[in-house]
PyMOL Python script that loads the backbone (N, CA, C, O; Angstrom):
from pymol import cmd

cmd.read_pdbstr("""\
ATOM      1  N   MET A   1       4.992  19.795  83.057  1.00  0.00           N
ATOM      2  CA  MET A   1       5.627  21.352  83.278  1.00  0.00           C
ATOM      3  C   MET A   1       6.472  20.792  82.020  1.00  0.00           C
ATOM      4  O   MET A   1       5.891  21.188  81.009  1.00  0.00           O
ATOM      5  N   ALA A   2       7.621  20.023  81.670  1.00  0.00           N
ATOM      6  CA  ALA A   2       8.459  20.037  80.885  1.00  0.00           C
ATOM      7  C   ALA A   2       7.777  19.603  79.414  1.00  0.00           C
ATOM      8  O   ALA A   2       8.199  19.984  78.323  1.00  0.00           O
ATOM      9  N   GLU A   3       6.901  18.930  79.580  1.00  0.00           N
ATOM     10  CA  GLU A   3       6.128  18.782  78.012  1.00  0.00           C
ATOM     11  C   GLU A   3       5.537  20.041  77.531  1.00  0.00           C
ATOM     12  O   GLU A   3       5.582  20.263  76.321  1.00  0.00           O
ATOM     13  N   ALA A   4       4.792  21.198  78.609  1.00  0.00           N
ATOM     14  CA  ALA A   4       4.016  21.784  78.115  1.00  0.00           C
ATOM     15  C   ALA A   4       5.663  23.011  77.153  1.00  0.00           C
ATOM     16  O   ALA A   4       5.774  23.353  75.976  1.00  0.00           O
ATOM     17  N   LEU A   5       6.466  23.253  78.211  1.00  0.00           N
ATOM     18  CA  LEU A   5       7.437  23.958  77.758  1.00  0.00           C
ATOM     19  C   LEU A   5       7.899  23.283  76.452  1.00  0.00           C
ATOM     20  O   LEU A   5       8.054  24.054  75.506  1.00  0.00           O
ATOM     21  N   ARG A   6       8.143  21.996  76.241  1.00  0.00           N
ATOM     22  CA  ARG A   6       8.657  20.996  75.001  1.00  0.00           C
ATOM     23  C   ARG A   6       7.555  21.605  73.849  1.00  0.00           C
ATOM     24  O   ARG A   6       7.801  21.887  72.677  1.00  0.00           O
ATOM     25  N   GLU A   7       6.571  21.688  74.401  1.00  0.00           N
ATOM     26  CA  GLU A   7       5.523  21.519  73.068  1.00  0.00           C
ATOM     27  C   GLU A   7       6.007  22.941  72.831  1.00  0.00           C
ATOM     28  O   GLU A   7       6.786  22.900  71.879  1.00  0.00           O
ATOM     29  N   ARG A   8       5.841  24.550  73.425  1.00  0.00           N
ATOM     30  CA  ARG A   8       5.826  25.708  72.869  1.00  0.00           C
ATOM     31  C   ARG A   8       6.988  25.880  72.002  1.00  0.00           C
ATOM     32  O   ARG A   8       6.949  26.531  70.958  1.00  0.00           O
ATOM     33  N   LEU A   9       8.540  24.989  72.678  1.00  0.00           N
ATOM     34  CA  LEU A   9       9.605  25.115  71.422  1.00  0.00           C
ATOM     35  C   LEU A   9       8.717  24.772  70.134  1.00  0.00           C
ATOM     36  O   LEU A   9       8.467  25.600  69.258  1.00  0.00           O
ATOM     37  N   LYS A  10       8.325  23.606  70.132  1.00  0.00           N
ATOM     38  CA  LYS A  10       8.005  22.546  68.747  1.00  0.00           C
ATOM     39  C   LYS A  10       6.960  23.781  67.967  1.00  0.00           C
ATOM     40  O   LYS A  10       7.373  24.445  67.016  1.00  0.00           O
ATOM     41  N   ILE A  11       6.046  23.889  68.349  1.00  0.00           N
ATOM     42  CA  ILE A  11       5.106  25.720  67.830  1.00  0.00           C
ATOM     43  C   ILE A  11       5.865  27.044  67.859  1.00  0.00           C
ATOM     44  O   ILE A  11       5.184  28.065  67.953  1.00  0.00           O
ATOM     45  N   ILE A  12       7.003  27.135  67.798  1.00  0.00           N
ATOM     46  CA  ILE A  12       8.030  28.427  67.717  1.00  0.00           C
ATOM     47  C   ILE A  12       8.637  27.828  66.530  1.00  0.00           C
ATOM     48  O   ILE A  12       8.665  28.435  65.459  1.00  0.00           O
ATOM     49  N   SER A  13       9.089  26.743  66.672  1.00  0.00           N
ATOM     50  CA  SER A  13      10.301  26.106  65.595  1.00  0.00           C
ATOM     51  C   SER A  13       9.059  25.743  64.186  1.00  0.00           C
ATOM     52  O   SER A  13       9.680  25.633  63.129  1.00  0.00           O
ATOM     53  N   ASN A  14       7.713  25.576  64.025  1.00  0.00           N
ATOM     54  CA  ASN A  14       7.424  24.786  62.719  1.00  0.00           C
ATOM     55  C   ASN A  14       7.009  25.899  61.890  1.00  0.00           C
ATOM     56  O   ASN A  14       6.228  26.839  62.038  1.00  0.00           O
ATOM     57  N   GLU A  15       7.645  25.566  61.131  1.00  0.00           N
ATOM     58  CA  GLU A  15       7.452  26.934  60.228  1.00  0.00           C
ATOM     59  C   GLU A  15       6.344  27.090  59.466  1.00  0.00           C
ATOM     60  O   GLU A  15       6.040  28.146  58.911  1.00  0.00           O
ATOM     61  N   ALA A  16       5.343  25.448  59.385  1.00  0.00           N
ATOM     62  CA  ALA A  16       4.159  25.389  58.793  1.00  0.00           C
ATOM     63  C   ALA A  16       2.763  26.029  59.161  1.00  0.00           C
ATOM     64  O   ALA A  16       1.768  26.341  58.506  1.00  0.00           O
ATOM     65  N   SER A  17       3.211  26.105  60.829  1.00  0.00           N
ATOM     66  CA  SER A  17       2.427  27.169  61.763  1.00  0.00           C
ATOM     67  C   SER A  17       2.480  28.424  60.958  1.00  0.00           C
ATOM     68  O   SER A  17       1.604  28.846  60.203  1.00  0.00           O
ATOM     69  N   ARG A  18       3.884  29.070  61.289  1.00  0.00           N
ATOM     70  CA  ARG A  18       4.267  30.419  60.894  1.00  0.00           C
ATOM     71  C   ARG A  18       3.169  30.853  59.772  1.00  0.00           C
ATOM     72  O   ARG A  18       2.349  31.770  59.777  1.00  0.00           O
ATOM     73  N   ARG A  19       3.373  30.155  59.103  1.00  0.00           N
ATOM     74  CA  ARG A  19       2.588  30.804  57.575  1.00  0.00           C
ATOM     75  C   ARG A  19       1.177  30.648  58.177  1.00  0.00           C
ATOM     76  O   ARG A  19       0.750  30.028  57.203  1.00  0.00           O
ATOM     77  N   ASP A  20       0.514  30.686  58.687  1.00  0.00           N
ATOM     78  CA  ASP A  20      -0.546  31.512  58.983  1.00  0.00           C
ATOM     79  C   ASP A  20      -0.723  32.125  60.588  1.00  0.00           C
ATOM     80  O   ASP A  20      -1.164  31.576  61.598  1.00  0.00           O
ATOM     81  N   PRO A  21      -0.227  33.390  60.382  1.00  0.00           N
ATOM     82  CA  PRO A  21      -0.013  33.980  61.895  1.00  0.00           C
ATOM     83  C   PRO A  21      -0.520  34.124  63.243  1.00  0.00           C
ATOM     84  O   PRO A  21      -0.069  34.329  64.370  1.00  0.00           O
ATOM     85  N   ASP A  22      -2.223  33.837  62.384  1.00  0.00           N
ATOM     86  CA  ASP A  22      -3.250  34.350  63.262  1.00  0.00           C
ATOM     87  C   ASP A  22      -3.463  33.150  64.354  1.00  0.00           C
ATOM     88  O   ASP A  22      -3.813  33.091  65.533  1.00  0.00           O
ATOM     89  N   GLN A  23      -3.053  32.194  63.302  1.00  0.00           N
ATOM     90  CA  GLN A  23      -3.141  30.744  63.674  1.00  0.00           C
ATOM     91  C   GLN A  23      -2.259  30.513  65.218  1.00  0.00           C
ATOM     92  O   GLN A  23      -2.630  30.286  66.370  1.00  0.00           O
ATOM     93  N   HIS A  24      -0.985  30.694  64.594  1.00  0.00           N
ATOM     94  CA  HIS A  24       0.287  30.814  65.383  1.00  0.00           C
ATOM     95  C   HIS A  24       0.377  31.175  66.357  1.00  0.00           C
ATOM     96  O   HIS A  24       1.084  30.640  67.211  1.00  0.00           O
ATOM     97  N   VAL A  25      -0.605  32.629  66.604  1.00  0.00           N
ATOM     98  CA  VAL A  25      -0.427  32.987  67.997  1.00  0.00           C
ATOM     99  C   VAL A  25      -1.276  32.486  68.682  1.00  0.00           C
ATOM    100  O   VAL A  25      -1.248  32.231  69.887  1.00  0.00           O
ATOM    101  N   THR A  26      -2.223  32.293  67.785  1.00  0.00           N
ATOM    102  CA  THR A  26      -3.240  31.511  69.101  1.00  0.00           C
ATOM    103  C   THR A  26      -2.988  30.118  69.550  1.00  0.00           C
ATOM    104  O   THR A  26      -3.474  29.521  70.511  1.00  0.00           O
ATOM    105  N   ARG A  27      -2.170  29.738  68.702  1.00  0.00           N
ATOM    106  CA  ARG A  27      -1.213  28.463  69.500  1.00  0.00           C
ATOM    107  C   ARG A  27      -0.543  28.904  70.673  1.00  0.00           C
ATOM    108  O   ARG A  27      -0.873  28.645  71.830  1.00  0.00           O
ATOM    109  N   LEU A  28       0.395  29.568  70.303  1.00  0.00           N
ATOM    110  CA  LEU A  28       1.575  30.312  71.407  1.00  0.00           C
ATOM    111  C   LEU A  28       0.708  30.904  72.602  1.00  0.00           C
ATOM    112  O   LEU A  28       1.201  30.813  73.726  1.00  0.00           O
ATOM    113  N   ARG A  29      -0.803  31.629  72.432  1.00  0.00           N
ATOM    114  CA  ARG A  29      -1.137  31.939  73.645  1.00  0.00           C
ATOM    115  C   ARG A  29      -1.744  31.239  74.193  1.00  0.00           C
ATOM    116  O   ARG A  29      -1.836  31.608  75.364  1.00  0.00           O
ATOM    117  N   GLU A  30      -2.426  30.075  73.940  1.00  0.00           N
ATOM    118  CA  GLU A  30      -2.736  28.750  74.468  1.00  0.00           C
ATOM    119  C   GLU A  30      -1.921  27.992  74.973  1.00  0.00           C
ATOM    120  O   GLU A  30      -2.391  27.291  75.868  1.00  0.00           O
ATOM    121  N   ILE A  31      -0.342  27.784  74.637  1.00  0.00           N
ATOM    122  CA  ILE A  31       0.722  26.963  75.215  1.00  0.00           C
ATOM    123  C   ILE A  31       0.803  28.165  76.334  1.00  0.00           C
ATOM    124  O   ILE A  31       0.056  27.822  77.250  1.00  0.00           O
ATOM    125  N   SER A  32       1.198  28.999  76.530  1.00  0.00           N
ATOM    126  CA  SER A  32       1.344  30.204  77.452  1.00  0.00           C
ATOM    127  C   SER A  32       0.887  30.119  78.655  1.00  0.00           C
ATOM    128  O   SER A  32       1.484  29.991  79.724  1.00  0.00           O
ATOM    129  N   GLU A  33      -0.519  30.223  78.343  1.00  0.00           N
ATOM    130  CA  GLU A  33      -1.883  29.721  79.201  1.00  0.00           C
ATOM    131  C   GLU A  33      -1.860  28.581  79.934  1.00  0.00           C
ATOM    132  O   GLU A  33      -2.424  28.543  81.028  1.00  0.00           O
ATOM    133  N   ARG A  34      -1.301  27.671  79.497  1.00  0.00           N
ATOM    134  CA  ARG A  34      -1.137  25.908  79.945  1.00  0.00           C
ATOM    135  C   ARG A  34      -0.234  26.117  80.760  1.00  0.00           C
ATOM    136  O   ARG A  34      -0.619  25.911  81.911  1.00  0.00           O
ATOM    137  N   ILE A  35       1.075  26.519  80.661  1.00  0.00           N
ATOM    138  CA  ILE A  35       2.110  27.148  81.189  1.00  0.00           C
ATOM    139  C   ILE A  35       1.819  27.752  82.421  1.00  0.00           C
ATOM    140  O   ILE A  35       2.021  27.230  83.518  1.00  0.00           O
ATOM    141  N   GLU A  36       1.368  28.795  82.231  1.00  0.00           N
ATOM    142  CA  GLU A  36       0.866  29.379  83.738  1.00  0.00           C
ATOM    143  C   GLU A  36      -0.099  28.924  84.104  1.00  0.00           C
ATOM    144  O   GLU A  36      -0.553  29.783  84.860  1.00  0.00           O
ATOM    145  N   THR A  37      -0.926  27.912  84.079  1.00  0.00           N
ATOM    146  CA  THR A  37      -1.472  27.298  85.114  1.00  0.00           C
ATOM    147  C   THR A  37      -0.595  26.301  85.157  1.00  0.00           C
ATOM    148  O   THR A  37       0.002  26.734  86.143  1.00  0.00           O
ATOM    149  N   LEU A  38      -0.024  25.320  84.898  1.00  0.00           N
ATOM    150  CA  LEU A  38       0.916  24.701  85.454  1.00  0.00           C
ATOM    151  C   LEU A  38       1.742  24.920  86.394  1.00  0.00           C
ATOM    152  O   LEU A  38       2.048  24.281  87.401  1.00  0.00           O
ATOM    153  N   ALA A  39       2.134  26.076  85.877  1.00  0.00           N
ATOM    154  CA  ALA A  39       3.122  26.913  87.388  1.00  0.00           C
ATOM    155  C   ALA A  39       2.569  27.139  88.361  1.00  0.00           C
ATOM    156  O   ALA A  39       3.045  27.045  89.492  1.00  0.00           O
ATOM    157  N   ALA A  40       1.313  27.524  88.026  1.00  0.00           N
ATOM    158  CA  ALA A  40       0.549  28.128  89.244  1.00  0.00           C
ATOM    159  C   ALA A  40      -0.153  26.982  90.577  1.00  0.00           C
ATOM    160  O   ALA A  40      -0.497  27.234  91.732  1.00  0.00           O
ATOM    161  N   ALA A  41      -0.158  25.563  89.712  1.00  0.00           N
ATOM    162  CA  ALA A  41      -0.496  24.256  90.513  1.00  0.00           C
ATOM    163  C   ALA A  41       0.962  22.998  90.557  1.00  0.00           C
ATOM    164  O   ALA A  41       1.063  21.771  90.529  1.00  0.00           O
ATOM    165  N   LEU A  42       1.716  23.945  90.624  1.00  0.00           N
ATOM    166  CA  LEU A  42       3.436  23.246  91.122  1.00  0.00           C
ATOM    167  C   LEU A  42       3.152  23.172  92.756  1.00  0.00           C
ATOM    168  O   LEU A  42       2.566  24.061  93.374  1.00  0.00           O
ATOM    169  N   PRO A  43       3.639  22.033  93.306  1.00  0.00           N
ATOM    170  CA  PRO A  43       3.555  22.243  94.678  1.00  0.00           C
ATOM    171  C   PRO A  43       4.675  23.429  95.150  1.00  0.00           C
ATOM    172  O   PRO A  43       5.756  23.730  94.645  1.00  0.00           O
ATOM    173  N   GLN A  44       3.913  24.014  96.410  1.00  0.00           N
ATOM    174  CA  GLN A  44       5.046  25.162  96.907  1.00  0.00           C
ATOM    175  C   GLN A  44       5.833  24.471  98.132  1.00  0.00           C
ATOM    176  O   GLN A  44       5.221  23.629  98.788  1.00  0.00           O
ATOM    177  N   PRO A  45       7.088  24.773  98.450  1.00  0.00           N
ATOM    178  CA  PRO A  45       7.635  26.125  97.475  1.00  0.00           C
ATOM    179  C   PRO A  45       8.109  25.488  96.367  1.00  0.00           C
ATOM    180  O   PRO A  45       8.368  24.285  96.407  1.00  0.00           O
ATOM    181  N   ILE A  46       8.244  26.092  95.458  1.00  0.00           N
ATOM    182  CA  ILE A  46       8.895  26.019  93.808  1.00  0.00           C
ATOM    183  C   ILE A  46      10.855  26.369  94.095  1.00  0.00           C
ATOM    184  O   ILE A  46      10.948  27.245  94.955  1.00  0.00           O
ATOM    185  N   PRO A  47      12.128  25.950  93.644  1.00  0.00           N
ATOM    186  CA  PRO A  47      12.806  26.147  93.565  1.00  0.00           C
ATOM    187  C   PRO A  47      12.899  27.788  93.352  1.00  0.00           C
ATOM    188  O   PRO A  47      12.069  28.210  92.546  1.00  0.00           O
ATOM    189  N   PRO A  48      13.829  28.846  93.980  1.00  0.00           N
ATOM    190  CA  PRO A  48      13.761  30.136  93.633  1.00  0.00           C
ATOM    191  C   PRO A  48      13.931  30.505  91.993  1.00  0.00           C
ATOM    192  O   PRO A  48      13.201  31.190  91.277  1.00  0.00           O
ATOM    193  N   ARG A  49      15.391  29.661  91.626  1.00  0.00           N
ATOM    194  CA  ARG A  49      15.397  29.845  89.798  1.00  0.00           C
ATOM    195  C   ARG A  49      14.271  29.321  89.300  1.00  0.00           C
ATOM    196  O   ARG A  49      13.830  30.038  88.401  1.00  0.00           O
ATOM    197  N   LEU A  50      13.577  28.304  89.522  1.00  0.00           N
ATOM    198  CA  LEU A  50      12.568  27.732  88.973  1.00  0.00           C
ATOM    199  C   LEU A  50      11.358  29.238  88.510  1.00  0.00           C
ATOM    200  O   LEU A  50      11.027  29.590  87.378  1.00  0.00           O
ATOM    201  N   ALA A  51      10.941  29.843  89.853  1.00  0.00           N
ATOM    202  CA  ALA A  51       9.999  30.647  90.177  1.00  0.00           C
ATOM    203  C   ALA A  51      10.810  32.301  89.197  1.00  0.00           C
ATOM    204  O   ALA A  51      10.281  33.242  88.605  1.00  0.00           O
ATOM    205  N   HIS A  52      11.958  32.006  89.419  1.00  0.00           N
ATOM    206  CA  HIS A  52      12.164  33.201  88.660  1.00  0.00           C
ATOM    207  C   HIS A  52      12.404  33.272  86.903  1.00  0.00           C
ATOM    208  O   HIS A  52      12.633  34.270  86.220  1.00  0.00           O
ATOM    209  N   PHE A  53      12.272  31.966  86.513  1.00  0.00           N
ATOM    210  CA  PHE A  53      12.449  31.826  85.343  1.00  0.00           C
ATOM    211  C   PHE A  53      10.808  32.019  84.628  1.00  0.00           C
ATOM    212  O   PHE A  53      10.505  32.699  83.647  1.00  0.00           O
ATOM    213  N   LEU A  54       9.863  31.117  85.549  1.00  0.00           N
ATOM    214  CA  LEU A  54       8.236  31.256  85.247  1.00  0.00           C
ATOM    215  C   LEU A  54       8.347  32.615  85.276  1.00  0.00           C
ATOM    216  O   LEU A  54       8.884  32.921  84.211  1.00  0.00           O
ATOM    217  N   ASP A  55       8.134  33.572  85.902  1.00  0.00           N
ATOM    218  CA  ASP A  55       7.821  34.626  86.577  1.00  0.00           C
ATOM    219  C   ASP A  55       8.120  35.699  85.487  1.00  0.00           C
ATOM    220  O   ASP A  55       7.402  36.654  85.190  1.00  0.00           O
ATOM    221  N   ARG A  56       9.258  35.370  84.981  1.00  0.00           N
ATOM    222  CA  ARG A  56       9.885  36.614  83.765  1.00  0.00           C
ATOM    223  C   ARG A  56       9.561  35.607  82.502  1.00  0.00           C
ATOM    224  O   ARG A  56      10.066  36.215  81.559  1.00  0.00           O
ATOM    225  N   ARG A  57       8.887  34.175  81.880  1.00  0.00           N
ATOM    226  CA  ARG A  57       8.274  33.841  81.481  1.00  0.00           C
ATOM    227  C   ARG A  57      10.062  32.936  80.331  1.00  0.00           C
ATOM    228  O   ARG A  57       9.996  32.563  79.159  1.00  0.00           O
ATOM    229  N   SER A  58      11.131  32.880  81.092  1.00  0.00           N
ATOM    230  CA  SER A  58      11.942  32.690  80.394  1.00  0.00           C
ATOM    231  C   SER A  58      12.068  31.178  80.496  1.00  0.00           C
ATOM    232  O   SER A  58      12.782  30.410  81.141  1.00  0.00           O
ATOM    233  N   TYR A  59      10.993  31.043  79.513  1.00  0.00           N
ATOM    234  CA  TYR A  59      10.582  29.430  79.183  1.00  0.00           C
ATOM    235  C   TYR A  59      11.474  28.247  78.781  1.00  0.00           C
ATOM    236  O   TYR A  59      11.257  27.065  79.049  1.00  0.00           O
ATOM    237  N   ASP A  60      12.663  28.823  77.998  1.00  0.00           N
ATOM    238  CA  ASP A  60      13.708  27.791  77.743  1.00  0.00           C
ATOM    239  C   ASP A  60      14.916  27.404  78.653  1.00  0.00           C
ATOM    240  O   ASP A  60      15.655  26.441  78.449  1.00  0.00           O
ATOM    241  N   LYS A  61      15.046  28.599  80.049  1.00  0.00           N
ATOM    242  CA  LYS A  61      15.658  28.511  80.798  1.00  0.00           C
ATOM    243  C   LYS A  61      15.058  27.769  81.870  1.00  0.00           C
ATOM    244  O   LYS A  61      15.742  27.194  82.717  1.00  0.00           O
ATOM    245  N   ALA A  62      13.510  27.760  81.863  1.00  0.00           N
ATOM    246  CA  ALA A  62      13.117  27.156  82.753  1.00  0.00           C
ATOM    247  C   ALA A  62      12.819  25.302  82.096  1.00  0.00           C
ATOM    248  O   ALA A  62      12.544  24.243  82.660  1.00  0.00           O
ATOM    249  N   LEU A  63      13.019  25.640  80.908  1.00  0.00           N
ATOM    250  CA  LEU A  63      12.953  24.191  80.844  1.00  0.00           C
ATOM    251  C   LEU A  63      14.717  23.063  80.846  1.00  0.00           C
ATOM    252  O   LEU A  63      14.931  21.903  81.198  1.00  0.00           O
ATOM    253  N   GLU A  64      15.304  23.768  80.476  1.00  0.00           N
ATOM    254  CA  GLU A  64      17.036  23.727  81.177  1.00  0.00           C
ATOM    255  C   GLU A  64      17.044  23.324  82.482  1.00  0.00           C
ATOM    256  O   GLU A  64      17.410  22.173  82.722  1.00  0.00           O
ATOM    257  N   PHE A  65      16.623  24.241  83.611  1.00  0.00           N
ATOM    258  CA  PHE A  65      16.604  23.762  84.560  1.00  0.00           C
ATOM    259  C   PHE A  65      16.040  22.657  85.110  1.00  0.00           C
ATOM    260  O   PHE A  65      16.610  21.939  85.931  1.00  0.00           O
ATOM    261  N   LEU A  66      14.306  22.398  84.448  1.00  0.00           N
ATOM    262  CA  LEU A  66      13.703  21.013  84.749  1.00  0.00           C
ATOM    263  C   LEU A  66      14.695  19.671  84.211  1.00  0.00           C
ATOM    264  O   LEU A  66      14.705  18.651  84.900  1.00  0.00           O
ATOM    265  N   CYS A  67      15.367  19.734  83.178  1.00  0.00           N
ATOM    266  CA  CYS A  67      15.798  18.548  82.481  1.00  0.00           C
ATOM    267  C   CYS A  67      17.127  18.177  83.042  1.00  0.00           C
ATOM    268  O   CYS A  67      17.605  17.044  82.988  1.00  0.00           O
ATOM    269  N   SER A  68      17.945  19.702  83.837  1.00  0.00           N
ATOM    270  CA  SER A  68      19.221  19.251  84.782  1.00  0.00           C
ATOM    271  C   SER A  68      18.579  18.483  85.945  1.00  0.00           C
ATOM    272  O   SER A  68      19.422  17.792  86.518  1.00  0.00           O
ATOM    273  N   GLY A  69      17.673  18.414  86.333  1.00  0.00           N
ATOM    274  CA  GLY A  69      17.021  18.084  87.685  1.00  0.00           C
ATOM    275  C   GLY A  69      17.288  19.229  88.879  1.00  0.00           C
ATOM    276  O   GLY A  69      17.474  18.864  90.040  1.00  0.00           O
ATOM    277  N   GLY A  70      17.291  20.526  88.533  1.00  0.00           N
ATOM    278  CA  GLY A  70      17.318  21.642  89.126  1.00  0.00           C
ATOM    279  C   GLY A  70      16.377  21.250  90.321  1.00  0.00           C
ATOM    280  O   GLY A  70      16.109  22.077  91.193  1.00  0.00           O
TER     281      GLY A  70
END
""", "prot")
cmd.dss("prot")
cmd.show_as("cartoon", "prot")
cmd.util.cbc("prot")
cmd.orient("prot")
């Protein structure tokens, strides 16, 4: 999960990718779908805060939570 969240940040910050808006949006859509698939596969129950971040698509906060050992 953390790897996919990091990949999303890399895509967002990739200036070369942003020069081709269609490709950029496609890459963002693909990684978002991957994150949603991974989130659905997490062992239950997951921590309520993590569930909140994932449900709200607060992916930066979800990554911070995971990296802090939350």
